[in-house]
N, C-alpha and C positions, 0 to 999 in steps of 0.2 A: 506578372504583376503581384501574385501572391508571395513570390520569393522576396520581392523588394520590401514588403511590409510585414513579413513574419518576424516575430520576436523570439522564436524558438531556435537557438543555435543547434540543438540536436537534430531538428528536422533538416537544417541546412547541411549538416555533416552527412546525414543519411543521403540527401540528394546528391552531394558531391561524390559520395562513395559510388553511387550508380552512374553519375554523369560527371566525370572528373573535369571536363571542360566547360561546365555550366558557368558562364561569365557572371551573370547576375548573382548567383549564389556565392561565388568566390568574392565578389565585391562586398556582399552583405557580411560575409565572414570576416573580411578585412575590417569593416566598420566595427563589428563586435569585438574583435581582438584589440583594436585601437582603443576602444572605450574601456576595456578592462586592463589596459596597460601592457598588453602582450605585443610589444613592438616587433619582435622577430617573427612571431606568427603572423602578424598583420602584413609584413613585407612578403612573407612566403605566399600568402593568399593572393596578394596583388600581383606578384610576379607570375603566378600560375594563370591569373586572368589575362595578363598581357600576352603570355605565350599562346593562350587559346585564341585570342584575337588575332595575333600575328599569323597563326596557321591559316586564317581565312583571307589574308591579303592576296590580291591578284598581283602578279609580278609587275605589271605596268603601273598599278596603283602605287606600289612601294617606290618605284623609280620616280614617278611624277611627284610624289610627296616629298622626297628628298630634294627635288628641284623647286619646291614651293608651288607646284602647279596643281596639286590634287585638292579637291573640294568635297566636303561632306556636309549634308544638311542636318543640323542638330535637331530640327523639328521632327525628323523621322525617328520614331522611337527605337528602331533597330540600330541606329547609329549612336545613341546616347551612351551605352556602356563604354565605347571606345573613348569618348570625350572624358567621361568620369575617370576611367582607369589612367589615362594620360595625365590628367590634372593631379590625381593622387600620386602618381609616379614622380612627376616634377616636384611636387611639394615634399615628398619623401627624400628625394635627392638633395634638395636644399637643406632639409633638417639634418642630413647626415654629413653636411659640410662639403658638398660637391656642386658649387654654384654654376660652374661652366656646363656640367652635364644637365643640371636643372634648367638652365637657360636654353640649351639646345632642345630639350623636351618641350618646354613651354612655347618656344618659337614655332616648333612643328605643330603643336596643338592649335596655336592661333592661326596658322596658315590654312588649316582645314576649313575654318569658318570665321571670316573677318568680323562678323557681328559679335564675336567674343562671348559666346553663351556661357562659358565657364569662368568668366571674370579674370582671365589671365592678365589683363592689363593692370589689375590692381596690385600686382607684385612683380611684373616683368621688369619694371624700372629698377627696383632694388636688386633683382637678380643680375641685371646687366652691370650694375656698379660692383657687386660682390665678385663677379666673374672677370672684372677688369676690362669691360667692354663699354665704356661710357659713350663712345661714338655711335653705338647702336641706338641709343635713345633719340638722337637727332634724326636718324634714318626712319625710325618707326613713327616719330612725330609727323614727318612729312606724309607718310602713307596713311596714318590713322589720326585725323583731326580731333576725334573724340577724346584723345589722350589729354588735350589741353584743358579739359574740364575736370580732371582728376587732381585732387590735392597732392597726392604722392608724386605724380609726374611733374608738377610745378616745382617742387623742392628737389626732386632727383635730377631734373634737367639742369637746374642751376648748379648742383654739385658736379654733375657730369661735365658741364662747361668749365668749371674750375679745374677739374682733373685734366681735361684736355688742354687747358692753358698751361698747366704745370708740365705737360709732356713736351711742350715746344722746346726746341734746342736753345741753349744759352745764347743770348743775343751777342752777336759779334760786331754789329754796326748800329748806328742810330735807327735805321729803318726797321731792323728786326727787333730792337728794343721797343720801338713804338708799337709794333704788332703784338708783342707779348703783353705790353701794358694795356692795349686795347682789348685783348682777349680776357685778361683778368678783370677789367672794368665791366665787360659785357657779362661775365659770370656773376659779378656782384649785382649788376642791374637786374639779372634774371632772379636772383634770390630776393631782392627788394620787391620785385613784382609778385613773387610767390607769397611773400609776407603780407603784401597789400591785399591780395586776392583771398588768402586764407590766414588771417592773423592769428587764429587759434592754433596754428601750427607751431608757433614759437614756444609756448609753454609745454606743448605736447612733446616736442623733440628735445627739450633741454634735459640733460642727465641730472639725476638728483644731486650729484656732487657739485653741480654748478648753480643749483637753484638758490642757495643762500647768497652767493656772491652776486647773482643776477636779480635779487629781490627788488632793488630800487627800479631797475629797468622794467621788470615785469609789472610793477605797480603803475608806472607811467604807461605801459602798454595797455593795461586793463582800463585805465582812465580814458585812453584814446579810443579803444575799439570795443570796450564793454567786456563783461565777465566771460561771455561765451565766444566773443570775437566773430562768430559766423552766423549770428541770428538764430532762428528757431528751427532750421532744417535738420531733422533727425538723420536724414541720409548723408548730409555733409558731415555732421559730427561723427557718424559711423566710419566714414572713409578716412577722416583725419585720425581717429583712434586706431583704425586698422593699419594705416601707414606708420604711425608711431610705434605700434606693436612690432611691425616687421622691419623697420628701418631706423629706429632711434639710435641703435648702436653705431650706425654709419656716421652719425653726427656727434658721437661722444668723444672722438679724438680731440685732443687739445686744440690744434690749429683750426679744425673744422668748427668746433664749438665756439672758439673765439671769433671766427669769421661770421658765424650766425649771429652772435651777440653784437658784434661790431656793426654788421649791416642793419640789424634791427635798431640799434642806437642811432646810427646816422640817418636812417629813414625817419625815425621819430623827430630828430632834430630838424630835418628838412621840412617835415610837415608842419612843425610849429614855427618855422622861420617865415618872416614877411619878406621873402626874396623871390626872384624870378624862378629859381630852382624849386623853391617851396610851392609856388603856383603850379608849376609843371607836375610836381609830384602829387599835389592835391587833385589835379585833373586825372592823373593816372589812377589814383585811388577811387575816384568817382566812376571811371570806366571799369575798373576791376570789380567794384561792388555791383555795378549793373550787370556785368557778365555772370557773376556768381549767383545773382538773384534769378537770372534766366535758367541757369543750370540747376539750381536748388531753390525753387520758389518757397517762400515762407508759408504759402497757403497749402503746400503739399501735406497731405495727411499721412502720418506714420513714416516708417522707414522702409524705403524700397528694397533695401538689402536684408531686412529682417527675414530670417528663415532660409536665406540663400546659403546652401552648404558650401558654395565656392567662395563666399565672402564673409564667412563667420569669424568672429573674434576668438582668438585662442582662449581668452579668459572666460568665454561663454561655452566652451566645449565641456561636455559631460564626461568625466572619467569615473567609472564605477570602482570603488575601492574593494579590496579583498574582504571576504566575509569575516575573516578573523584577523586581527592585527598580529604581527609577529611577536613571539614571546620576548620578554625583556631579557637582556644579556645576564648571565649568571654573575653574582657578586664576586668581585675580585678579593682574594685573600689579603689580609693586611700584612704589611711587611713586619717582620719581627723587630 
C-alpha cells in the first residue's frame, strides 16, 4: 500500500534494486516514467512487471485463460496488479500501432472478469475496427448487453456493420444485390439510431476540416437537439469525449465522414417531415431518449468516471516537463 502512494522515485528504485520482481513498485515506476515523458523507460518497467506476474502463473491457469475459461476476481487486492498491468500493456500496444496485439490483450483481460473493472469496453470497439475485426463487435454485443449503453459502441457498431456490408462479394444476381443493399441500409439505420441516442456525437466526431462545410447542418442539429445534445449528464459527456478522442480519426476518411453527415442530414429531414417515416423516426427518438435517460440520469451527481485511471481523458493526463528547457539552436552564419 505504501508503494502505491509514494511520491519518491528514488525509494522505488531502491526497493526494485533489492526486489527486482516487485510488481507494484514496477507499475509505480512505469507511471512516474510516463508522466515525465520517458516512454522507453515506462515500457521497460511495464514489461518487467508483466514478466514477474507471468512467473506466478499456474500452467493450468494459462491454458484455461487462452481458452477464455479462466476467471479472476478484481475485488481481491492481490489480483489487481495483473489487471492494471494488462490494461497498460494493451494501451501501450495500441499507441505503438499494434491494434491486433492490443485487441488480443484487451480481450484476454476482459475474459478474466466480465464485470469489466478496468473499463476495457470503452475502447475495445475502436480496437476491433483498427484491427480489421468488425465482426467481433456483434459477437461481444450478444455476450455483453451493457455495451449497448455506451456511446462509443453505438457509433462503432454502425461503422462495423458498414464495413461488414462492404466485405460482401459483388452481387451477381438480383437476390445477392438485394442482400447487399439491405446490409448497407441496416448499417445506415444503426448510425441513425446512434445519432438519435447520442446526438452530441455528431459535432464531436466531425474533423475540423469538415466543420466549415457542415456548419449549416450543425446549426440545424443544435436547434433540434440543443447545444449539449445529451442533457446534463457529466458521465455521458465524458464518454462521448473519450470516444471522440480515441476514435475520431476512424470517421475522418472522406467516404465515412460523408456517410456520417449524410445520415445526420437525412435523419433531420425525416424528423422534420410530416410523413409516416417521420412519425416512426420520432417514436424511435423518444425511445432512444428514454433509454439514455435511464443509463445516464440527469439527477446523477458528478461524473462517475472522474478519477478513474482506466477511463481518463488523454487531455487530462499530467506530463511533468523537464526542469530546464533545451538550449536554443546556435545562430546560423549568414551566407556571403
